[in-house]
C-alpha positions as CSV (number, residue, x, y, z in Angstrom):
1,M,8.4,-3.9,11.8
2,L,10.3,-2.3,9.3
3,K,11.7,-5.3,6.3
4,I,15.0,-3.8,4.0
5,N,14.9,-6.0,0.5
6,M,18.4,-4.7,-1.4
7,E,18.3,-5.4,-5.3
8,F,21.7,-4.1,-7.0
9,R,20.5,-3.2,-10.4
10,K,23.0,-1.3,-13.9
11,G,25.5,0.2,-10.6
12,I,22.1,1.9,-9.0
13,L,21.2,-0.2,-5.5
14,F,17.4,-0.7,-4.8
15,V,16.2,-0.1,-1.9
16,R,11.9,-1.6,-1.0
17,L,11.6,-1.5,1.9
18,K,8.3,-3.0,4.0
19,G,6.1,-1.5,6.8
20,P,6.6,1.4,9.2
21,L,8.7,3.4,8.5
22,T,9.4,5.5,12.6
23,R,11.6,6.6,15.9
24,Y,10.9,3.1,16.1
25,T,12.3,1.4,13.4
26,Y,14.7,3.9,11.2
27,R,17.9,2.6,12.8
28,S,18.0,-0.3,11.0
29,L,17.5,1.0,8.6
30,N,20.9,3.5,9.4
31,D,22.9,0.9,10.2
32,Y,22.2,-1.6,7.0
33,L,22.2,0.4,5.1
34,I,24.7,3.8,5.7
35,P,28.1,0.9,5.9
36,V,26.9,-0.3,2.2
37,I,26.8,2.7,0.8
38,N,29.8,4.2,2.3
39,D,31.4,0.2,2.8
40,H,31.0,-0.4,-1.6
41,G,30.9,3.2,-3.3
42,I,27.7,2.7,-3.9
43,K,26.5,6.5,-6.2
44,Y,23.1,5.5,-7.0
45,L,20.2,5.2,-5.2
46,V,16.6,5.1,-5.5
47,Y,14.2,4.4,-2.4
48,N,11.1,1.9,-3.0
49,L,8.2,3.4,-1.3
50,E,5.9,1.5,-2.0
51,A,5.0,-1.2,0.6
52,V,5.6,1.3,4.0
53,S,2.7,1.9,5.8
54,L,3.8,4.9,8.1
55,I,6.8,7.3,7.8
56,D,7.9,10.5,10.0
57,D,10.0,12.7,10.3
58,Y,12.7,10.6,11.6
59,G,11.6,8.3,8.9
60,K,12.8,11.2,6.5
61,A,15.4,12.3,8.0
62,S,16.4,9.0,7.9
63,L,15.6,8.4,3.9
64,K,17.7,11.7,3.8
65,K,20.9,10.7,5.1
66,G,21.1,7.4,2.8
67,V,20.6,9.8,-1.1
68,D,23.2,12.2,1.4
69,A,25.5,9.0,2.0
70,A,24.9,8.4,-2.2
71,R,26.0,12.3,-2.6
72,S,28.9,12.0,-0.4
73,N,30.1,9.2,-3.1
74,L,29.5,12.0,-6.0
75,G,26.4,10.1,-7.4
76,E,22.4,11.0,-6.6
77,G,19.2,9.1,-4.7
78,G,16.1,9.5,-4.8
79,L,12.0,8.0,-4.4
80,C,9.5,6.2,-5.7
81,H,6.4,5.0,-5.0
82,A,6.3,8.7,-3.0
83,Q,3.8,11.2,-1.3
84,K,4.4,14.2,-3.5
85,Y,5.5,16.1,-0.2
86,F,9.0,14.2,-1.3
87,K,9.0,16.4,-3.7
88,D,11.2,19.2,-2.0
89,E,13.7,17.1,-0.7
90,F,14.3,14.6,-2.7
91,N,13.9,14.1,-6.8
92,I,10.7,10.8,-7.0
93,F,10.1,8.8,-10.1
94,E,6.7,6.7,-10.9
95,N,8.5,3.5,-10.4
96,E,11.8,1.5,-10.9
97,L,11.5,1.4,-13.9
98,V,11.4,5.4,-14.7
99,A,14.0,5.4,-12.4
100,L,16.3,3.1,-14.3
101,T,16.1,5.5,-17.4
102,K,16.4,9.1,-15.8
103,M,19.2,8.3,-13.4
104,Q,22.4,9.6,-15.3
105,I,24.3,6.6,-15.0
């Protein structure tokens, strides 16, 4: 079961995920997060993957969909506590504090 914790701080929506982000759980993230981004015009999004136990291609596509939704609002998105193999597609931050200082708000 995927748990989703969201916090909006200083113009950035931090999404903390816990559990597996796989083809069985990615829909809960898409169904909940994408409408929040679109309805509230969220421009900046950071996923915290520290407590994610497993990510497959469906989960990776779900993360990209959220970042793309923020970009459609003329913003940007990124990941913190992520493996290096994500760096080709996402901005990678060491932790949330680094993301807070490096995002161009």
